[in-house]
C-alpha positions in Angstrom: -12.0 -1.7 11.0 -13.9 -4.4 12.8 -15.0 -7.7 11.4 -18.6 -6.7 10.7 -20.2 -7.2 7.2 -20.5 -3.4 6.9 -16.8 -2.9 7.5 -16.0 -5.7 5.0 -18.3 -4.1 2.5 -16.6 -0.7 3.1 -13.1 -2.1 2.7 -14.1 -4.0 -0.5 -15.6 -0.8 -1.9 -12.4 1.1 -1.2 -10.3 -1.6 -2.8 -12.5 -1.7 -5.9 -12.3 2.1 -6.2 -8.6 2.1 -5.7 -8.1 -0.7 -8.2 -10.0 1.2 -10.8 -8.0 4.4 -10.1 -4.7 2.4 -10.3 -5.8 0.8 -13.6 -6.7 4.2 -15.0 -3.2 5.4 -14.0 -1.7 2.4 -15.7 -3.6 3.1 -18.9 -2.5 6.8 -18.7 1.1 5.7 -18.1 1.7 7.1 -14.6 1.2 3.8 -12.7 3.2 0.7 -13.5 1.1 -2.3 -14.7 0.6 -5.1 -12.1 0.5 -8.8 -12.4 -2.2 -8.9 -9.8 -4.1 -5.6 -9.8 -6.6 -6.6 -7.1 -3.8 -7.6 -4.7 -1.9 -4.4 -5.5 -5.1 -2.3 -4.7 -5.8 -4.3 -1.5 -2.2 -3.9 -0.2 -2.1 -0.2 -1.2 -5.4 0.5 0.7 -4.2 -1.5 3.7 -0.9 0.5 3.7 -2.8 3.8 3.6 -5.2 2.7 6.4 -2.3 1.5 8.6 -2.0 4.9 10.4 -5.5 4.5 11.7 -4.6 1.3 13.4 -1.1 2.2 14.4 -1.5 6.0 14.8 -0.2 6.2 18.4 2.9 4.3 17.5 3.5 6.2 14.3 3.1 9.5 16.1 5.6 8.5 18.7 8.2 7.3 16.1 7.8 10.4 14.0 7.9 12.6 17.0 4.7 14.4 16.2 1.8 15.0 18.7 -1.0 15.0 16.2 -0.8 12.4 13.4 -3.7 14.2 11.6 -2.2 17.7 11.8 -0.1 19.3 9.2 3.3 18.3 10.5 2.9 14.5 10.4 1.6 14.1 6.8 4.3 16.5 5.6 6.9 14.3 7.3 5.7 10.9 6.1 4.0 11.6 2.8 7.2 12.5 1.0 8.8 9.3 2.2 5.7 7.3 1.2 5.7 8.8 -2.3 9.4 8.2 -2.7 8.9 4.5 -1.7 6.1 4.1 -4.2 7.8 6.0 -7.0 11.3 4.7 -6.7 10.8 1.5 -4.6 12.7 0.3 -1.6 15.1 -2.3 -3.1 17.9 -1.5 -5.5 17.8 -4.8 -7.4 15.6 -7.8 -8.0 17.3 -10.4 -5.6 14.2 -10.6 -3.3 11.8 -10.8 -6.2 14.0 -13.5 -7.7 14.1 -15.4 -4.4 10.3 -15.2 -4.2 9.9 -16.4 -7.8 12.3 -19.4 -7.1 10.3 -20.3 -3.9 7.0 -20.0 -5.8 8.3 -22.1 -8.6 9.5 -24.8 -6.2 6.1 -24.7 -4.4 4.2 -24.1 -7.7 2.3 -21.1 -6.2 2.1 -19.2 -9.4 
């Protein structure tokens, strides 16, 4: 996306729609609640849009010729869903380190 007002409005609309969807999922019990739902939605959208910006590199790393064909999504969607469902880290040491730094700097 470029820096035009139209692109910003489109991104904001996607974030708002995603935030509502995630909040609905939270209310229904299939999405974990978030301390900052808007940030969660913005980061989720950015993550999902990343292949548009880095498509050539992602195709190369995954070893697929067509990122938008059937093979690539079948390859990366399972990993993406696993990361979102089970997380990446096995404990809370990084979250604890962030909390300690935020407390020290009084971010939160």
